[in-house]
N, C-alpha and C positions, 0 to 999 in steps of 0.2 A: 438209759439211752436219751439223754437230753438233746443231743444234736439232731436226732430224728424228729423229736417233737418241735424243735425250733424250725427245722426245715419244712415240716408240714404247715406250721403257722405262716411262714413266709410264702409258701406255695399257695395257700388259701388266699392270701392278700393279692398276689400277682395274678391268680387265676381269674379274678374279677375284671381284668382289663380287656383281654381279647382271646379268642380261641387259638390264634397263632402263638401268642406269648405262652399260653397254657401248654400247648404242645411242645414248644421249645423248652420250657422249664421242666416239663416232665422228663424229657431226655436228659436235661442238665442235672436234675435231681437223681436220676438213675446213675449217671456217671459219678456224682458226688457220693452216693451211697457205696458204690463199688470202690471208689477211691479211698473213702474213709474206712472201709472194712478191711482193705488189703494193705493200706499204708502202714499202720502200726503193728503188723503181724509179728515182725521180729521182736519188737519191744514187749508185746504181750507174752510171747513164748518165753522170753528171758524172765519176765516177772513170775510166770507160772512155775518155771523150774526153780 
């Protein structure tokens, strides 16, 4: 899960700016995790089969 590690690293950098940006990025990262988890679903299922 390299994408998650990179996202955490970027979040730690941006979290030092301000609480508002940290809150905004927390919602954005949640959206990104859901997006990246469900986007390649069909591709992963084809590879597994």
